[in-house]
Biopython code that builds the backbone (N, CA, C, O; Angstrom):
import numpy as np
from Bio.PDB.StructureBuilder import StructureBuilder

atoms = [
    (1, "MET", "N", (88.550, 59.089, 108.365)),
    (1, "MET", "CA", (89.947, 58.885, 108.705)),
    (1, "MET", "C", (90.811, 59.382, 107.547)),
    (1, "MET", "O", (90.591, 58.967, 106.408)),
    (2, "PRO", "N", (91.810, 60.281, 107.808)),
    (2, "PRO", "CA", (92.637, 60.795, 106.721)),
    (2, "PRO", "C", (93.533, 59.711, 106.150)),
    (2, "PRO", "O", (94.021, 58.832, 106.862)),
    (3, "ASN", "N", (93.734, 59.803, 104.839)),
    (3, "ASN", "CA", (94.625, 58.809, 104.245)),
    (3, "ASN", "C", (96.076, 59.232, 104.456)),
    (3, "ASN", "O", (96.334, 60.345, 104.915)),
    (4, "SER", "N", (97.006, 58.371, 104.134)),
    (4, "SER", "CA", (98.415, 58.625, 104.424)),
    (4, "SER", "C", (98.989, 59.747, 103.551)),
    (4, "SER", "O", (100.068, 60.260, 103.847)),
    (5, "GLN", "N", (98.287, 60.133, 102.484)),
    (5, "GLN", "CA", (98.790, 61.181, 101.614)),
    (5, "GLN", "C", (98.285, 62.571, 102.005)),
    (5, "GLN", "O", (98.744, 63.568, 101.447)),
    (6, "THR", "N", (97.368, 62.650, 102.933)),
    (6, "THR", "CA", (96.852, 63.932, 103.388)),
    (6, "THR", "C", (97.815, 64.518, 104.411)),
    (6, "THR", "O", (98.095, 63.884, 105.428)),
    (7, "PRO", "N", (98.333, 65.734, 104.154)),
    (7, "PRO", "CA", (99.273, 66.314, 105.117)),
    (7, "PRO", "C", (98.563, 66.677, 106.414)),
    (7, "PRO", "O", (97.394, 67.061, 106.387)),
    (8, "PRO", "N", (99.244, 66.564, 107.539)),
    (8, "PRO", "CA", (98.623, 66.969, 108.807)),
    (8, "PRO", "C", (98.249, 68.448, 108.770)),
    (8, "PRO", "O", (98.909, 69.246, 108.105)),
    (9, "LEU", "N", (97.200, 68.803, 109.479)),
    (9, "LEU", "CA", (96.700, 70.173, 109.491)),
    (9, "LEU", "C", (97.763, 71.147, 109.993)),
    (9, "LEU", "O", (97.875, 72.257, 109.472)),
    (10, "VAL", "N", (98.535, 70.754, 110.986)),
    (10, "VAL", "CA", (99.566, 71.634, 111.535)),
    (10, "VAL", "C", (100.592, 71.983, 110.463)),
    (10, "VAL", "O", (100.995, 73.141, 110.354)),
    (11, "ASP", "N", (101.022, 71.003, 109.672)),
    (11, "ASP", "CA", (101.982, 71.265, 108.604)),
    (11, "ASP", "C", (101.406, 72.223, 107.574)),
    (11, "ASP", "O", (102.127, 73.071, 107.048)),
    (12, "THR", "N", (100.130, 72.103, 107.281)),
    (12, "THR", "CA", (99.489, 72.983, 106.308)),
    (12, "THR", "C", (99.551, 74.428, 106.785)),
    (12, "THR", "O", (99.881, 75.320, 106.004)),
    (13, "PHE", "N", (99.239, 74.672, 108.055)),
    (13, "PHE", "CA", (99.285, 76.035, 108.584)),
    (13, "PHE", "C", (100.713, 76.543, 108.677)),
    (13, "PHE", "O", (100.953, 77.733, 108.475)),
    (14, "ALA", "N", (101.658, 75.678, 108.973)),
    (14, "ALA", "CA", (103.054, 76.102, 109.080)),
    (14, "ALA", "C", (103.566, 76.598, 107.732)),
    (14, "ALA", "O", (104.383, 77.518, 107.687)),
    (15, "ARG", "N", (103.110, 76.018, 106.653)),
    (15, "ARG", "CA", (103.578, 76.413, 105.323)),
    (15, "ARG", "C", (102.862, 77.640, 104.802)),
    (15, "ARG", "O", (103.436, 78.409, 104.030)),
    (16, "GLU", "N", (101.621, 77.839, 105.208)),
    (16, "GLU", "CA", (100.856, 78.990, 104.739)),
    (16, "GLU", "C", (101.065, 80.152, 105.695)),
    (16, "GLU", "O", (101.269, 79.962, 106.894)),
    (17, "GLU", "N", (101.013, 81.337, 105.152)),
    (17, "GLU", "CA", (101.217, 82.535, 105.954)),
    (17, "GLU", "C", (99.867, 83.076, 106.410)),
    (17, "GLU", "O", (99.019, 83.414, 105.584)),
    (18, "LEU", "N", (99.667, 83.158, 107.716)),
    (18, "LEU", "CA", (98.426, 83.707, 108.241)),
    (18, "LEU", "C", (98.571, 85.221, 108.373)),
    (18, "LEU", "O", (99.573, 85.696, 108.907)),
    (19, "PRO", "N", (97.596, 85.980, 107.900)),
    (19, "PRO", "CA", (97.677, 87.448, 107.978)),
    (19, "PRO", "C", (97.674, 87.931, 109.425)),
    (19, "PRO", "O", (97.069, 87.316, 110.303)),
    (20, "LEU", "N", (98.360, 89.039, 109.649)),
    (20, "LEU", "CA", (98.428, 89.661, 110.969)),
    (20, "LEU", "C", (97.385, 90.757, 111.081)),
    (20, "LEU", "O", (97.037, 91.397, 110.088)),
    (21, "ARG", "N", (96.888, 90.973, 112.286)),
    (21, "ARG", "CA", (95.972, 92.077, 112.559)),
    (21, "ARG", "C", (96.780, 93.333, 112.838)),
    (21, "ARG", "O", (98.006, 93.278, 112.938)),
    (22, "VAL", "N", (96.098, 94.460, 112.963)),
    (22, "VAL", "CA", (96.776, 95.744, 113.160)),
    (22, "VAL", "C", (97.650, 95.718, 114.408)),
    (22, "VAL", "O", (98.806, 96.136, 114.352)),
    (23, "ARG", "N", (97.134, 95.244, 115.516)),
    (23, "ARG", "CA", (97.923, 95.216, 116.755)),
    (23, "ARG", "C", (99.158, 94.336, 116.618)),
    (23, "ARG", "O", (100.239, 94.692, 117.089)),
    (24, "GLU", "N", (98.993, 93.191, 115.974)),
    (24, "GLU", "CA", (100.135, 92.289, 115.770)),
    (24, "GLU", "C", (101.175, 92.941, 114.864)),
    (24, "GLU", "O", (102.375, 92.825, 115.110)),
    (25, "ALA", "N", (100.721, 93.618, 113.828)),
    (25, "ALA", "CA", (101.634, 94.315, 112.923)),
    (25, "ALA", "C", (102.364, 95.430, 113.658)),
    (25, "ALA", "O", (103.559, 95.636, 113.442)),
    (26, "ALA", "N", (101.657, 96.151, 114.525)),
    (26, "ALA", "CA", (102.267, 97.232, 115.290)),
    (26, "ALA", "C", (103.368, 96.705, 116.196)),
    (26, "ALA", "O", (104.442, 97.301, 116.279)),
    (27, "VAL", "N", (103.111, 95.603, 116.870)),
    (27, "VAL", "CA", (104.129, 95.001, 117.735)),
    (27, "VAL", "C", (105.331, 94.570, 116.898)),
    (27, "VAL", "O", (106.476, 94.818, 117.275)),
    (28, "PHE", "N", (105.070, 93.931, 115.773)),
    (28, "PHE", "CA", (106.142, 93.462, 114.892)),
    (28, "PHE", "C", (107.009, 94.629, 114.411)),
    (28, "PHE", "O", (108.229, 94.505, 114.310)),
    (29, "LEU", "N", (106.367, 95.764, 114.117)),
    (29, "LEU", "CA", (107.090, 96.928, 113.601)),
    (29, "LEU", "C", (107.634, 97.843, 114.698)),
    (29, "LEU", "O", (108.443, 98.730, 114.426)),
    (30, "GLY", "N", (107.191, 97.626, 115.935)),
    (30, "GLY", "CA", (107.662, 98.448, 117.038)),
    (30, "GLY", "C", (107.059, 99.843, 117.064)),
    (30, "GLY", "O", (107.704, 100.799, 117.495)),
    (31, "VAL", "N", (105.820, 99.955, 116.600)),
    (31, "VAL", "CA", (105.104, 101.239, 116.595)),
    (31, "VAL", "C", (103.729, 101.036, 117.210)),
    (31, "VAL", "O", (103.345, 99.910, 117.528)),
    (32, "SER", "N", (102.988, 102.126, 117.378)),
    (32, "SER", "CA", (101.644, 102.029, 117.936)),
    (32, "SER", "C", (100.644, 101.601, 116.856)),
    (32, "SER", "O", (100.894, 101.790, 115.665)),
    (33, "PRO", "N", (99.517, 101.027, 117.273)),
    (33, "PRO", "CA", (98.470, 100.721, 116.296)),
    (33, "PRO", "C", (97.996, 101.963, 115.541)),
    (33, "PRO", "O", (97.648, 101.874, 114.363)),
    (34, "GLN", "N", (97.980, 103.115, 116.206)),
    (34, "GLN", "CA", (97.563, 104.354, 115.548)),
    (34, "GLN", "C", (98.495, 104.699, 114.384)),
    (34, "GLN", "O", (98.045, 105.184, 113.346)),
    (35, "THR", "N", (99.796, 104.445, 114.563)),
    (35, "THR", "CA", (100.757, 104.696, 113.487)),
    (35, "THR", "C", (100.478, 103.778, 112.309)),
    (35, "THR", "O", (100.542, 104.204, 111.155)),
    (36, "VAL", "N", (100.170, 102.520, 112.595)),
    (36, "VAL", "CA", (99.860, 101.569, 111.520)),
    (36, "VAL", "C", (98.618, 102.033, 110.761)),
    (36, "VAL", "O", (98.600, 102.008, 109.531)),
    (37, "TYR", "N", (97.578, 102.457, 111.485)),
    (37, "TYR", "CA", (96.374, 102.966, 110.822)),
    (37, "TYR", "C", (96.689, 104.184, 109.951)),
    (37, "TYR", "O", (96.150, 104.319, 108.853)),
    (38, "LEU", "N", (97.547, 105.055, 110.431)),
    (38, "LEU", "CA", (97.939, 106.238, 109.661)),
    (38, "LEU", "C", (98.645, 105.833, 108.372)),
    (38, "LEU", "O", (98.355, 106.375, 107.305)),
    (39, "TRP", "N", (99.575, 104.876, 108.470)),
    (39, "TRP", "CA", (100.292, 104.397, 107.285)),
    (39, "TRP", "C", (99.328, 103.755, 106.282)),
    (39, "TRP", "O", (99.490, 103.912, 105.072)),
    (40, "VAL", "N", (98.327, 103.031, 106.791)),
    (40, "VAL", "CA", (97.329, 102.416, 105.906)),
    (40, "VAL", "C", (96.538, 103.514, 105.198)),
    (40, "VAL", "O", (96.325, 103.453, 103.987)),
    (41, "GLU", "N", (96.105, 104.513, 105.959)),
    (41, "GLU", "CA", (95.328, 105.619, 105.386)),
    (41, "GLU", "C", (96.116, 106.341, 104.296)),
    (41, "GLU", "O", (95.560, 106.741, 103.274)),
    (42, "ARG", "N", (97.413, 106.501, 104.529)),
    (42, "ARG", "CA", (98.280, 107.182, 103.552)),
    (42, "ARG", "C", (98.816, 106.247, 102.469)),
    (42, "ARG", "O", (99.565, 106.661, 101.584)),
    (43, "LYS", "N", (98.415, 104.974, 102.558)),
    (43, "LYS", "CA", (98.852, 103.950, 101.593)),
    (43, "LYS", "C", (100.378, 103.816, 101.568)),
    (43, "LYS", "O", (100.981, 103.637, 100.510)),
    (44, "GLN", "N", (100.988, 103.904, 102.755)),
    (44, "GLN", "CA", (102.434, 103.804, 102.873)),
    (44, "GLN", "C", (102.894, 102.399, 103.239)),
    (44, "GLN", "O", (104.089, 102.107, 103.178)),
    (45, "ILE", "N", (101.972, 101.531, 103.614)),
    (45, "ILE", "CA", (102.322, 100.190, 104.065)),
    (45, "ILE", "C", (101.469, 99.177, 103.300)),
    (45, "ILE", "O", (100.273, 99.396, 103.111)),
    (46, "PRO", "N", (102.070, 98.077, 102.860)),
    (46, "PRO", "CA", (101.281, 97.064, 102.140)),
    (46, "PRO", "C", (100.273, 96.403, 103.088)),
    (46, "PRO", "O", (100.631, 95.970, 104.183)),
    (47, "HIS", "N", (99.023, 96.332, 102.656)),
    (47, "HIS", "CA", (97.986, 95.754, 103.500)),
    (47, "HIS", "C", (96.893, 95.120, 102.644)),
    (47, "HIS", "O", (96.826, 95.322, 101.432)),
    (48, "LEU", "N", (96.044, 94.351, 103.312)),
    (48, "LEU", "CA", (94.903, 93.701, 102.673)),
    (48, "LEU", "C", (93.637, 94.162, 103.379)),
    (48, "LEU", "O", (93.638, 94.378, 104.591)),
    (49, "ARG", "N", (92.575, 94.311, 102.631)),
    (49, "ARG", "CA", (91.264, 94.608, 103.215)),
    (49, "ARG", "C", (90.451, 93.317, 103.173)),
    (49, "ARG", "O", (90.297, 92.702, 102.118)),
    (50, "VAL", "N", (89.936, 92.918, 104.326)),
    (50, "VAL", "CA", (89.149, 91.696, 104.424)),
    (50, "VAL", "C", (87.741, 92.083, 104.848)),
    (50, "VAL", "O", (87.554, 92.765, 105.856)),
    (51, "MET", "N", (86.762, 91.652, 104.086)),
    (51, "MET", "CA", (85.359, 91.934, 104.390)),
    (51, "MET", "C", (85.113, 93.431, 104.541)),
    (51, "MET", "O", (84.361, 93.857, 105.418)),
    (52, "GLY", "N", (85.743, 94.220, 103.692)),
    (52, "GLY", "CA", (85.484, 95.654, 103.679)),
    (52, "GLY", "C", (86.361, 96.479, 104.600)),
    (52, "GLY", "O", (87.225, 97.217, 104.126)),
    (53, "ARG", "N", (86.158, 96.370, 105.910)),
    (53, "ARG", "CA", (86.839, 97.261, 106.847)),
    (53, "ARG", "C", (88.040, 96.627, 107.550)),
    (53, "ARG", "O", (88.944, 97.346, 107.975)),
    (54, "ASN", "N", (88.068, 95.326, 107.679)),
    (54, "ASN", "CA", (89.151, 94.671, 108.408)),
    (54, "ASN", "C", (90.460, 94.759, 107.637)),
    (54, "ASN", "O", (90.508, 94.479, 106.439)),
    (55, "ILE", "N", (91.518, 95.148, 108.334)),
    (55, "ILE", "CA", (92.830, 95.313, 107.714)),
    (55, "ILE", "C", (93.735, 94.185, 108.183)),
    (55, "ILE", "O", (93.796, 93.876, 109.374)),
    (56, "ARG", "N", (94.431, 93.578, 107.246)),
    (56, "ARG", "CA", (95.372, 92.501, 107.570)),
    (56, "ARG", "C", (96.677, 92.751, 106.836)),
    (56, "ARG", "O", (96.727, 93.472, 105.840)),
    (57, "PHE", "N", (97.726, 92.137, 107.354)),
    (57, "PHE", "CA", (99.072, 92.307, 106.803)),
    (57, "PHE", "C", (99.737, 90.956, 106.662)),
    (57, "PHE", "O", (99.566, 90.082, 107.512)),
    (58, "LEU", "N", (100.496, 90.778, 105.592)),
    (58, "LEU", "CA", (101.314, 89.575, 105.446)),
    (58, "LEU", "C", (102.671, 89.860, 106.068)),
    (58, "LEU", "O", (103.281, 90.898, 105.812)),
    (59, "LYS", "N", (103.133, 88.928, 106.883)),
    (59, "LYS", "CA", (104.401, 89.144, 107.588)),
    (59, "LYS", "C", (105.549, 89.341, 106.606)),
    (59, "LYS", "O", (106.458, 90.129, 106.866)),
    (60, "SER", "N", (105.515, 88.640, 105.495)),
    (60, "SER", "CA", (106.589, 88.793, 104.500)),
    (60, "SER", "C", (106.619, 90.223, 103.950)),
    (60, "SER", "O", (107.696, 90.771, 103.712)),
    (61, "ASP", "N", (105.440, 90.831, 103.747)),
    (61, "ASP", "CA", (105.380, 92.232, 103.306)),
    (61, "ASP", "C", (105.899, 93.170, 104.392)),
    (61, "ASP", "O", (106.589, 94.148, 104.104)),
    (62, "LEU", "N", (105.558, 92.860, 105.649)),
    (62, "LEU", "CA", (105.999, 93.714, 106.751)),
    (62, "LEU", "C", (107.503, 93.624, 106.972)),
    (62, "LEU", "O", (108.130, 94.608, 107.366)),
    (63, "GLU", "N", (108.083, 92.466, 106.725)),
    (63, "GLU", "CA", (109.540, 92.330, 106.868)),
    (63, "GLU", "C", (110.257, 93.256, 105.886)),
    (63, "GLU", "O", (111.227, 93.921, 106.251)),
    (64, "THR", "N", (109.784, 93.297, 104.652)),
    (64, "THR", "CA", (110.355, 94.184, 103.639)),
    (64, "THR", "C", (110.135, 95.644, 104.032)),
    (64, "THR", "O", (111.047, 96.465, 103.938)),
    (65, "PHE", "N", (108.911, 95.959, 104.474)),
    (65, "PHE", "CA", (108.592, 97.322, 104.889)),
    (65, "PHE", "C", (109.462, 97.743, 106.063)),
    (65, "PHE", "O", (109.987, 98.856, 106.083)),
    (66, "ARG", "N", (109.617, 96.856, 107.043)),
    (66, "ARG", "CA", (110.415, 97.169, 108.232)),
    (66, "ARG", "C", (111.866, 97.437, 107.867)),
    (66, "ARG", "O", (112.490, 98.343, 108.420)),
    (67, "ALA", "N", (112.402, 96.659, 106.945)),
    (67, "ALA", "CA", (113.792, 96.850, 106.516)),
    (67, "ALA", "C", (113.964, 98.224, 105.860)),
    (67, "ALA", "O", (114.940, 98.921, 106.136)),
    (68, "SER", "N", (113.031, 98.612, 105.001)),
    (68, "SER", "CA", (113.137, 99.912, 104.332)),
    (68, "SER", "C", (112.879, 101.045, 105.332)),
    (68, "SER", "O", (113.492, 102.108, 105.234)),
    (69, "PHE", "N", (111.978, 100.823, 106.292)),
    (69, "PHE", "CA", (111.679, 101.824, 107.307)),
    (69, "PHE", "C", (112.916, 102.062, 108.188)),
    (69, "PHE", "O", (113.249, 103.207, 108.491)),
    (70, "LYS", "N", (113.589, 100.989, 108.593)),
    (70, "LYS", "CA", (114.801, 101.135, 109.409)),
    (70, "LYS", "C", (115.895, 101.860, 108.633)),
    (70, "LYS", "O", (116.628, 102.672, 109.198)),
    (71, "GLN", "N", (116.005, 101.567, 107.338)),
    (71, "GLN", "CA", (116.999, 102.219, 106.494)),
    (71, "GLN", "C", (116.740, 103.722, 106.442)),
    (71, "GLN", "O", (117.674, 104.516, 106.553)),
    (72, "GLU", "N", (115.473, 104.116, 106.274)),
    (72, "GLU", "CA", (115.126, 105.540, 106.233)),
    (72, "GLU", "C", (115.434, 106.224, 107.558)),
    (72, "GLU", "O", (115.902, 107.362, 107.576)),
    (73, "MET", "N", (115.173, 105.531, 108.675)),
    (73, "MET", "CA", (115.427, 106.111, 109.998)),
    (73, "MET", "C", (116.928, 106.303, 110.231)),
    (73, "MET", "O", (117.344, 107.288, 110.841)),
    (74, "GLU", "N", (117.731, 105.366, 109.748)),
    (74, "GLU", "CA", (119.186, 105.474, 109.913)),
    (74, "GLU", "C", (119.761, 106.610, 109.065)),
    (74, "GLU", "O", (120.751, 107.234, 109.448)),
    (75, "ASN", "N", (119.143, 106.874, 107.918)),
    (75, "ASN", "CA", (119.627, 107.917, 107.015)),
    (75, "ASN", "C", (119.111, 109.304, 107.390)),
    (75, "ASN", "O", (119.587, 110.308, 106.861)),
    (76, "ALA", "N", (118.151, 109.363, 108.289)),
    (76, "ALA", "CA", (117.558, 110.668, 108.663)),
    (76, "ALA", "C", (118.463, 111.462, 109.579)),
    (76, "ALA", "O", (118.114, 112.572, 109.981)),
]
sb = StructureBuilder()
sb.init_structure("model")
sb.init_model(0)
sb.init_chain("A")
sb.init_seg("    ")
for serial, (resi, resn, name, xyz) in enumerate(atoms, 1):
    if name == "N":
        sb.init_residue(resn, " ", resi, " ")
    sb.init_atom(name, np.array(xyz, "f"), 0.0, 1.0, " ", f" {name:<3s}", serial, name[0])
structure = sb.get_structure()
């Protein structure tokens, strides 16, 4: 039985940032998964490698990337 000082599991996940997968990142950025893979290959987007081949993204990093990407598109 958890003691009264142990935070509920839901609160713990709400405070921590869960990494996004390629498809989730693509939806968030409004591009195709293939574009996300291309950006990863070119090291143009901040990403994490998990267990060697798996690629993950932090939403906070993607928010910054998306803002700069939109700025570049508006200036083009």
